PALUM-510499 format. One line per 3 residues: their letters; for each residue z negated, x, y negated of C-alpha. Coordinates in steps of 0.25 Angstrom, whole numbers, always signed. Each point is the difference from the previous one (the first is absolute). Last residue first. Layout:
N
a> Z,X,Y  ...
//
This chain:
867
sda> +69,+195,-135  +9,+5,+13  -5,+11,+3
pkl> -16,-5,+0  +7,-10,+9  +5,+7,+11
qsy> -12,+4,+8  -4,-15,+0  +14,-1,+7
hqr> -3,+11,+11  -13,-6,+3  +6,-14,+3
vkk> +10,+5,+9  -8,+8,+7  -9,-11,+3
kdq> +11,-9,+5  +4,+10,+9  -14,+2,+4
hkk> -1,-16,+2  +15,+0,+8  -6,+12,+11
wsp> -13,-8,+0  +8,-12,+6  +9,+8,+10
ike> +13,+1,-3  +9,-7,+13  +14,+6,+0
gkk> +12,-9,+3  +11,+3,-10  -8,+12,-8
rkp> -11,-2,-11  +4,+8,-13  -8,+13,-2
ill> -7,+1,-14  +4,+10,-9  -8,+1,-12
epk> +9,+4,-14  -1,+12,-3  -10,+0,-15
rsp> +4,-4,-12  -2,+10,-12  +15,+5,-2
aaa> +6,-14,+2  -10,-8,-9  +6,+3,-12
dag> +16,-1,+4  -4,-12,+7  -3,-8,-13
dee> -13,-4,-6  +6,-16,-2  +1,-2,+15
rad> -12,+7,+4  -7,-10,-9  +10,-13,+5
kaa> -6,+3,+13  -13,+0,-4  +0,-12,-7
era> +6,-7,+13  -11,+5,+8  -11,-4,-10
aar> +6,-15,-1  +3,-1,+15  -17,+4,+3
ael> -3,-10,-12  +7,-10,+7  -7,+1,+13
rdk> -12,+0,-8  +2,-11,-6  +4,-8,+14
ksv> -13,+6,+6  -9,-7,-10  -7,+9,-10
ghk> -14,-1,+0  -9,-5,-12  -10,-7,+7
agl> +1,+6,+13  +0,-5,+16  -11,-6,+8
kvn> +4,+6,+14  -14,-1,+7  -3,+11,+7
rei> -11,-6,+11  -12,+4,+3  -3,+1,+15
qtk> -10,-10,+9  -1,+4,+13  -5,-7,+14
sgl> +2,-15,-7  -8,-12,-2  +0,-14,+6
awl> +3,-8,-13  +13,-1,-5  +6,-8,-11
dgw> +14,-3,+4  +11,+2,-11  +10,+6,+8
qsk> -2,-4,+15  -11,+4,+11  +4,-3,+14
rvd> +0,+14,+4  -14,+1,-7  -5,-10,+8
rya> +2,+7,+13  -5,+12,-4  -12,-5,-7
qrs> -5,-9,+14  +3,+14,+8  -9,+10,-11
fsr> +3,+13,-5  +7,+6,+13  +13,-9,-3
pvt> +0,+6,-14  -3,-7,-12  +5,+9,-12
wre> -4,-3,-16  +8,+3,-12  -5,-1,-13
iqa> +2,-6,-13  -13,-1,-7  -7,-13,-10
dpt> -12,+2,+6  +2,-13,+10  +12,+8,+5
cid> +14,-1,+0  +6,+3,+13  +12,+8,+6
ftv> +2,+0,+14  +1,+9,+12  -1,-7,+16
hgr> -2,+10,+12  +3,+0,+14  +16,+1,-3
rkl> +3,-3,-14  -2,-12,-8  +1,+3,-14
ppy> -7,-12,-8  +9,-8,-11  -5,+3,-12
vir> -13,-5,-9  -9,-3,+10  -13,-6,-5
plt> -13,+7,+0  -11,-9,+2  -11,-6,-9
lpe> +6,-13,-2  +0,-4,+14  -15,+0,+0
fqa> -12,+2,+10  -13,-4,-4  -2,-11,+10
eqa> +5,+9,+11  -12,+9,-4  -9,-10,+1
alk> +4,-5,+14  +1,+12,+5  -15,+4,-3
qqe> -4,-13,+6  +7,+4,+12  -5,+15,+1
aep> -14,-10,-1  +4,-8,+11  +4,+9,+11
maa> +14,+1,+2  +7,-6,+13  +3,-13,-7
rtq> +8,+8,-11  +7,+6,+11  +5,-12,+6
adp> +2,-7,-10  +10,+9,-6  -4,+10,-12
flh> +2,-4,-14  -4,+14,-6  +0,+14,+6
eyg> +15,+2,-5  -4,+1,-12  +5,+13,-5
kaa> -5,+13,-4  +10,+1,-9  -3,-13,-6
nfk> -14,+3,-2  +4,+13,-7  +9,-8,-10
avr> -11,-11,-4  -9,+12,-2  +10,+6,-10
dqk> +2,-13,-6  +2,-16,+0  -13,-6,+0
fgk> -5,-14,+7  -11,-9,-3  +6,-13,+2
aer> +0,-7,-12  +0,+14,-9  +13,+7,+7
ldv> +5,-15,+1  +1,+0,-16  +5,-14,-4
grq> +4,-3,-15  +15,+4,+2  +6,+2,+14
vvl> +10,+13,-1  +15,+0,+9  +8,+12,-3
ysf> +13,+1,+7  +12,+10,+4  +12,-5,+6
rld> +10,+4,+10  +8,-11,+7  +4,+4,+14
ehn> +14,-10,+3  +4,-8,+11  +13,-5,+3
htk> +8,+11,+8  +13,+6,+2  +9,-10,-10
adi> -6,+0,-12  +10,-4,-11  -11,+0,-11
irq> +4,-12,-6  +3,-6,+14  -13,+3,+5
lfp> -8,-4,-12  +6,-15,+3  -4,+2,+13
pri> -15,+1,-1  -5,+16,+2  -12,+1,+11
yrq> -10,+8,-6  -8,+13,+3  -11,+4,-10
kfh> -2,+14,-6  -12,+7,-6  +0,+9,-13
cwd> -10,+12,-7  +9,+12,-4  +3,+13,+4
grg> +11,+7,-5  -2,+0,-14  +12,+7,-5
vth> -2,-2,-15  -10,-8,-5  -2,-13,-8
gpv> -13,-4,-5  -15,+7,+6  -1,+12,+7
rym> -10,-2,+9  +8,-12,+7  +1,+2,+13
pcq> -14,+3,+4  -3,-13,-9  -14,+2,-9
ahn> -12,-6,+6  -2,-14,+5  +1,+0,+15
tcp> +5,-6,+12  +14,-2,-8  +12,-11,+5
aii> -8,-9,+0  -11,-6,-6  -4,+6,-13
mgp> -11,-5,-6  -6,-7,-12  -12,-2,-9
ekd> +0,+1,-15  +4,+10,-10  -3,-1,-15
ldl> +6,+12,-5  -8,+9,-10  +10,+10,-4
dde> +4,+14,+5  +13,-7,+7  +7,-1,-14
ade> -2,+16,-4  +6,+4,+16  -9,+3,+11
eqs> -4,+13,+6  -3,-2,+15  -14,-2,+4
aie> +1,-16,+1  +14,+0,+7  -7,+6,+12
qds> +5,+13,+6  -13,+6,+5  -2,-14,+8
skl> -12,-9,+2  -7,+2,-13  +5,-12,-8
dtn> -1,-9,+13  -3,-12,-8  +13,-2,-8
riv> +0,-11,-10  +15,-4,+0  +6,-2,-14
rkl> +3,+13,-9  +1,+12,+9  +2,-7,+14
lme> +12,-13,-5  +7,+12,-6  +0,+10,+11
rag> +4,-11,+10  +11,-2,-12  +5,+12,+1
aia> -1,+2,+16  +9,-13,+0  +11,+5,-11
efg> +2,+13,+7  +1,-6,+14  +12,-7,-6
rqh> +5,+13,-6  -1,+8,+12  +5,-9,+9
gke> -4,-13,+7  +3,-12,-7  -10,-6,-9
lli> -13,-9,+3  -13,-6,-8  -7,-9,+8
lig> -14,-5,-10  -10,-9,+7  -11,-8,-6
gnp> -15,+2,+5  -8,-9,-11  +9,+6,-13
nvl> +11,-9,+5  +14,+10,-4  +7,-2,-13
qwl> -7,+11,-7  +4,+9,+10  +16,-3,-1
nkv> -2,+2,-16  -8,+13,+4  +12,+5,+8
hek> +10,-5,-11  -8,+9,-10  +0,+11,+8
rly> +14,+1,+3  +3,-4,-15  -9,+14,-3
eed> +10,+7,+10  +12,-3,-8  +14,-3,+12
iph> -5,-14,+5  +9,-5,+10  -9,+10,+11
ish> -12,-10,-4  +6,-14,+7  +5,+3,+14
pai> -9,-9,+6  -12,-8,-8  -8,-9,+8
vid> -12,-5,-5  -11,-10,+9  -11,-5,-4
fqk> +7,-7,-13  -6,+1,-15  +5,-8,-11
rkp> -6,+2,-13  -8,-8,-11  -4,+8,-13
are> -15,-5,-2  -1,-11,-11  -6,+6,-13
ddl> +12,+0,-8  +2,+5,-14  -13,+9,+2
tan> +5,+6,+11  -4,-4,+16  +0,+11,+10
drl> +12,+6,+9  +12,+2,-10  +12,+1,+4
hvy> +9,+13,+0  -1,+3,+14  -1,-14,+4
dpl> +17,-1,+0  +4,-13,+9  +12,+5,+9
rpl> +14,-6,-2  +8,-13,+2  -12,-6,+9
ftt> +5,-8,+13  -11,-11,+5  +2,-2,+16
nhl> -3,-11,+9  +12,+2,+7  +5,+13,+1
las> +16,+5,+7  +8,-10,-9  -9,+2,-13
ara> +5,+15,+3  +14,-4,-3  -2,-6,-13
rls> -9,+10,-5  +11,+10,+4  +10,-7,-10
nsg> -10,-3,-11  -3,+14,-1  -16,+5,-2
vvv> -7,-3,+12  -15,+4,+1  -4,-9,+12
tsk> -14,-7,+1  -6,-7,+14  -11,-8,-2
gip> -7,-4,+13  +8,+0,+15  -11,-7,+6
ies> +7,-2,+13  +0,-12,+6  +16,-3,+1
fpr> -3,+12,+10  -5,-11,+10  -12,+2,+7
epd> +0,+3,+15  +0,+14,+0  -13,+1,-9
mae> -7,+11,-6  +11,+9,+5  +12,-9,-4
wea> -7,+2,-14  -1,+14,-1  +15,+2,+4
rmi> +4,-12,-11  -8,+8,-10  +7,+14,+2
erw> +14,-9,-1  -4,-5,-13  -4,+13,-5
aii> +14,+4,+5  +7,-11,-8  -8,+2,-12
gag> +3,+15,+0  +16,-4,+1  -1,-8,-12
gas> +7,+9,-10  -8,+10,+5  -5,+5,-15
adl> -12,-7,-4  -2,-9,+12  -13,-4,-2
vsp> -10,-7,+10  -11,-11,-2  -8,-4,+13
gde> -4,-14,+4  -4,-11,-10  -13,-3,+5
ksm> -1,+15,+7  +0,+0,+17  +13,+7,-2
lgr> -6,+13,-7  -12,+1,+6  +9,-1,+15
lwd> +6,+12,-7  -12,+9,-3  -8,-4,+14
tgl> +13,+4,+8  -2,+14,-4  +0,+9,-12
rkr> +7,+12,+6  +10,-9,+9  +4,-8,-8
vev> +4,+9,-11  +8,+6,+11  +7,-12,+2
lvs> +2,-3,-15  +7,+14,-1  +9,-2,+12
lvs> +3,-14,-5  +3,+6,-14  +9,+10,+5
ayf> +8,-9,+9  +2,-10,-10  +4,+7,-11
gpy> +11,+8,+9  +6,-13,+3  +0,-7,-12
maa> +6,+12,-9  +15,+1,+6  +4,-16,+3
lyv> -10,-6,-10  +4,+9,-12  +15,+0,+4
nse> +1,-15,-2  -8,+1,-13  +10,+11,-4
mes> +11,-9,+5  -5,-10,-9  -3,+7,-13
mhr> -13,+8,-4  -5,-2,-13  -15,-1,-3
qsa> -7,+12,+8  -11,-2,+8  +5,+0,+15
elp> +6,+14,-2  +14,+4,+2  +4,+15,-4
spl> -11,+4,+11  -6,+14,-4  +6,+14,+1
qpa> -2,+9,+11  +15,+6,+1  +6,-3,+14
qvs> +5,+11,+7  +5,-8,+12  -1,+9,+13
rpp> -15,-4,+1  +4,-15,+4  -4,-9,-11
ttv> -13,-7,-2  +1,-13,-5  -8,-6,-12
slp> +13,+1,-9  +5,+13,-7  +6,+5,+12
lyq> +9,-12,+4  +5,+5,+13  +15,-1,-5
gkf> -4,+4,-12  -4,+0,-16  -12,-11,+1
vrr> +11,-9,-9  +13,+3,+4  -4,+0,+16
ate> -7,-13,-2  +12,-5,-9  +10,+2,+11
qih> -7,-6,+11  -3,-13,-7  +13,+0,-3
kns> +6,+2,+13  -9,-10,+7  +4,-10,-10
fss> -8,-11,-5  -5,-13,+4  -5,+7,+13
lim> -11,+7,-9  -10,-10,-2  +1,-5,+14
sip> -4,+14,+6  -11,+2,-10  -6,-14,+6
kvl> +3,+4,+14  -6,+16,-1  -12,-4,-8
sdn> -10,-12,+4  +8,-6,+13  +3,+15,+5
plf> -11,+7,-3  +5,+15,-1  -6,+8,+14
vts> -8,+12,-4  +1,+11,+11  -16,+7,+3
pnt> -1,-13,+9  -13,-2,-5  +1,+5,-15
gsr> -6,+12,-5  -12,+9,+1  -9,+2,+11
gle> -15,+7,-3  -7,-13,+6  +8,+4,+12
tap> -3,+14,+0  -15,-3,-1  +1,-11,+12
hfr> +5,+12,+11  +14,-4,+2  +2,-5,+14
ttd> +5,-15,+0  +7,+4,-13  +14,+2,+8
ngd> +9,-8,-12  +4,+15,-5  +12,-7,-4
pva> +9,+10,+7  -9,+1,+14  +8,+9,+9
edq> +1,+12,-11  -15,-1,+1  -2,+2,+13
fqe> +3,+16,+0  +7,+5,+11  -4,+13,+4
lmv> +10,+11,+5  +8,+4,-12  +7,+11,+3
egg> +4,+7,-11  +12,+2,-10  +9,+13,-4
lqe> +13,-5,+7  +0,+10,+10  -15,-1,+2
aie> +2,-15,+3  +10,+4,+9  -8,+10,+9
rtr> -12,-10,+0  +8,-11,+5  +6,+10,+12
rma> -15,+5,+2  -4,-15,+1  +12,-4,+7
dte> -4,+11,+12  -15,-2,+1  -11,+7,-10
pve> -13,+0,+6  -10,-10,-7  -10,+7,-8
pga> -14,-4,+4  -5,-11,-12  -2,+0,-14
emd> -15,-5,-5  -2,+16,-7  +12,-3,-10
yvv> -1,+12,-10  +1,-2,-15  +6,+13,-8
pmd> -4,-1,-15  +10,-7,-9  +8,+10,-8
dee> +10,-10,-4  +3,-4,+16  -9,-1,+10
ael> +0,+9,+11  +2,-3,+14  -7,+1,+12
efe> +1,-11,+11  -2,+1,+13  +8,-8,+9
lee> +4,-13,+8  -11,-8,-6  -6,-12,+8
evm> +0,-12,-8  -12,-11,+2  +2,-14,+1
eve> -11,-10,-5  +1,-12,+10  +2,-12,-9
ewg> -10,-11,+2  +3,-15,+6  -9,-13,-1
gqg> -9,-7,+9  -13,+7,-5  +1,+11,+12
der> +9,+8,-10  +11,-3,+11  +11,+13,-1
ylq> +12,+2,-8  +10,+11,+3  +11,+6,-12
dat> +12,+7,+2  +10,-9,-8  -9,-7,-8
pdq> +5,+8,-12  +13,-3,+1  +9,+8,-9
eee> +7,+10,+9  +3,-12,+9  +4,-10,-12
lee> +10,+12,-4  +7,+0,+13  +2,-15,+0
ale> +6,+2,-13  +9,+10,+2  +5,-8,+13
ldp> +2,-12,-7  +8,+7,-12  +7,+8,+11
qis> +4,-14,+8  +5,-7,-14  +12,+6,-2
dld> +4,-2,+15  -4,-13,-1  +8,-6,-11
ryi> -6,-4,-13  -3,-13,-4  -11,-4,-11
pdg> -6,-13,+4  -2,-11,-12  -16,-3,+0
ylr> -12,+4,+10  -5,-13,+4  +11,-10,-5
tyl> +10,+10,+2  -2,+3,+15  -2,-16,+4
ete> +14,-2,-5  +5,+14,+7  -6,-7,+11
ran> +7,-12,-1  +14,+5,-2  +1,+10,+11
lyd> -9,+13,-1  +5,+14,+2  +15,-3,-6
ppl> -2,+13,-9  -10,+9,+2  -14,-2,-8
yer> -7,+8,-10  -14,-1,-5  -6,+4,+12
feq> +10,+0,+13  -11,-2,+10  -10,-7,-7
ram> +10,-9,-7  +8,-2,+13  -13,-3,+8
rvr> -6,-10,-12  +13,-7,+1  -1,-3,+16
gel> -15,-3,+0  +4,-10,-10  +10,-7,+9
teq> -9,+2,+12  -11,-6,-8  +8,-12,-3
drh> +3,-2,+15  +10,+4,+11  +12,+1,-10
git> +12,-8,-2  +10,-4,+10  +12,+10,-4
qsf> -6,+11,-8  -13,-1,+8  +10,+2,+14
ahe> +2,+15,-4  -15,+3,-6  -5,-5,+13
yel> +9,+8,+9  -2,+13,-8  +11,+9,+5
gdl> +1,+14,+4  -11,+11,+0  -8,-2,+11
nla> +8,-8,+9  -3,+6,+15  +9,+5,+11
qdf> +4,+8,-9  -12,+9,+1  +4,+3,+16
ddl> -4,+15,+1  -11,+0,-10  -7,-13,+4
ldl> +1,+3,+15  -15,+5,+3  -2,-10,+9
edm> -13,-5,-7  +8,+0,-12  +12,-7,+5
ida> -11,-11,+6  -6,-2,-15  +15,+1,-7
maa> +4,-12,+10  -11,-7,-5  +2,+1,-14
enq> +15,-5,+2  -5,-12,+9  -10,-3,-12
nie> +10,+2,-11  +11,-10,+7  -11,-10,+4
dil> -3,-1,-16  +16,+0,-3  -1,-12,+10
ayv> -9,-7,-7  +3,+2,-14  +15,-6,+6
adk> -9,-13,+6  -7,-1,-14  +12,+0,-7
rea> +6,-11,+11  -12,-8,-1  +2,+2,-16
hta> +13,-6,-1  -2,-11,+9  -12,-5,-8
dpv> +8,+1,-12  +10,-7,+5  +15,+6,+2
apt> +10,+1,-11  +3,+16,+4  -8,+10,-9
ass> +12,+5,-10  +4,+16,+4  -7,+12,-6
syr> +8,+12,+0  -8,+12,+3  +0,+10,-11
sai> +7,+13,+2  -5,+14,+4  +8,+0,+13
tsq> +11,-11,+1  -3,-16,+3  +6,-11,+8
apr> -6,-13,-2  -15,-5,+6  +0,-9,+11
fet> -8,-13,+1  +0,-9,+11  -2,+13,+9
sar> -16,-3,+4  +2,-11,+13  +14,+6,+2
plk> -7,+13,+5  +5,+12,-8  +12,+8,+2
nin> +6,+2,-13  -9,+10,-8  +11,+11,-1
sis> +4,-6,-13  -14,+6,-6  +5,+10,-6
slc> -8,+12,-3  -9,+1,-14  -1,+14,+1
rrt> -16,+6,+2  -5,+11,-7  -7,-7,-11
ttt> -8,-7,+11  -6,+12,+6  +5,+7,+11
rsr> -9,+8,+6  +5,+15,+8  +0,-2,+15
gnm> -10,+9,+8  -13,-5,-5  +5,-15,+0
fga> +1,+0,+14  -12,+9,+3  -7,-12,-5
agr> +6,-11,+9  -11,-10,+1  -7,-1,-13
rlq> +9,+4,-10  +11,-7,+7  -6,-13,+1
qqt> -2,+0,-15  +13,+4,-1  +6,-10,+9
sfq> -9,-13,-6  +5,+2,-16  +11,+6,-4
str> +9,-1,+14  +12,+8,-3  +13,-4,+5
nva> +12,+7,+4  +0,-1,+16  -4,-14,-2
arl> +13,-6,+4  +2,+10,+14  -15,-6,+3
lgq> +5,-14,-2  +12,+3,+10  -9,+4,+10
pta> -9,-11,+1  -15,+4,-3  -10,-7,+9
rta> +4,+9,+11  -5,+13,-9  -12,-7,-3
psr> -2,-2,+15  +0,+13,+4  +14,+6,+6
slm> -2,+9,+11  +3,+14,-2  +11,+7,+10
//
């Protein structure tokens, strides 16, 4: 027989029976992890979410010194009853509470010692019920009656519940005091049964394990008191030989490792994949584990400079300045009334005529929005709908564009505006104030980066101006925007005199702004000449000393045509181009209208984004509206819908939306090509195709280079300019072993570039993390010109073609009926007999096509006879 250890002798037998169903959350599990590893590996680990709140009625044999307070009876998964604290002095109560918790600690220590001894004797698997690992928690049970050990224990209990159950909470899991603290920290709890919470928690844990980018990273000391990441090299499992799509050249991967012998499991997997018409993917790409692309430590510096979009990639609307004020305004009106009005005004459940992007299944017409900020008459409910449906999309799209402008112009540009005496002057010409909120969010982020200690109240907001026509919308916008001037309409500077006259020698006064934001203001104008006047008027409102004009439209064909038309007008009539010989497709070489032959007084200016060229747009070779346009320049921005927009569209599956838009950013009075001495031409494209991977090496590589090469490299790095890089205009096609993406080059061409793994390890790793809209700097192995679907100027739409065919068939049918069967019978050829398919018979596809061809030939021979 086994002799009793001191630990087992110190534990009363009755006390061990009472502890059969308890788990020690702190010391016991820590001791088991250290001394009973075999036991933990042999048994499945039980998390807090799977424990049941066992009854504590069996705790009735504690020593008298610590059993003055006895909890009431309770059932499984119900809250423990809290009895009133006995009327005893505070000192006596504290002593007795300390005695109870001291006994609980002693029980935990004894159980830990028993676990160590049983593990040494290999008895844990056979006598696992002797220890209470999945039962009642004594400390939690007694805290219902005598109070928690201290305030830290109480907060730890509440925080553990939040961590385990996330935003939900099982009923009666926390007592009254714990629930009060939970409400103060996290808000009112959302109660759900433990069985319904469990699947969601398991799925969330699996996703966290899959998306944890640091789960398999190793670190080592760098010799300077810090740590550095150990780069992991993936071993390839097979040679990869694959022909690229769309007649791309075959890319051979010469870096793959030896072939792995096929096991039975791999063979079975391959057979199933062949039956389903798929293939077995043996390579796990790291970009799937990093959803937001936040793993930027391994990017090449040139890739970092070319990245676009917000960080994180999903925009969260500001609660204090946007979501909460709009929610308070809408709370005075019926949700049902707001929903019905929004769907009536914007023509559908998904609001296809607003700034939102409806699903592809919704065949939405490409019409402008029926509500504009500048319109004079707008009812109270229409103003509510404008705030709820238009403001979130305006904010997300304008914020995305402003972030891109900040990246291309740099920190000096933004901080220069903030350091002006009166601050920056901003005009929101058509967003109703949402553009001002986005601009102030950009300034807040820059202010925080400059000095995190300074309060936000000291941010130099400057002068903000918003164009709002109706009184009802102006009253609502003023509640969201402070220190803002509201104008009923845009000033007309196109028809205003430029110089002094005989009657008035004074120079005309013009109010100009550092930034002019004009989203969704061109598409509502029907006539082309009025669109040009509107864009020219906006240009006159921009400060000639480096002001910024932002044009933005919805991301469909008609919206792109509006932006491309404005771009063409600015390049022809306003901006002086310094690279006239940069491309064969330059606008200056095209035939111009008679009005364009005039001697125009052009001024310096430059397109900041998204174009990196000043030639004719390769997707807008046919000006104006075209039919069948398959390619157009647009981008996307994901944002989280606010609750009021969720209710309007009745969204229940997800709360985010990918907003698509086309935009143009132009700077007036400053041409960076002249200031920095770079060109956007064919040479820039060739340099980008070769890549700039040799620039910006790490400190160790740079130190090993000779001094002459270091000086040469420093000169090349100083000349590097992201505005000479091609931009990715469609989502990259990430395939196994190579990545293909379509770009717009600095010489105004749409090309398809391919980066295989054999081209460059750094380039391949960066291109797998590239996103739609990035500037690409590390070159490619192949460059092929891509055929762009521009459509036809006087083409016929698909709907018209179908209607014409149906009308032709009806006309032919009527003609045959009028001729009569008696005249057509002698000359009619015998009918074509096509055998019908028997039940269960499978006819090959080639046989079906052959039969259809016979039918077409037969009826084509009958046409002369019918006529």
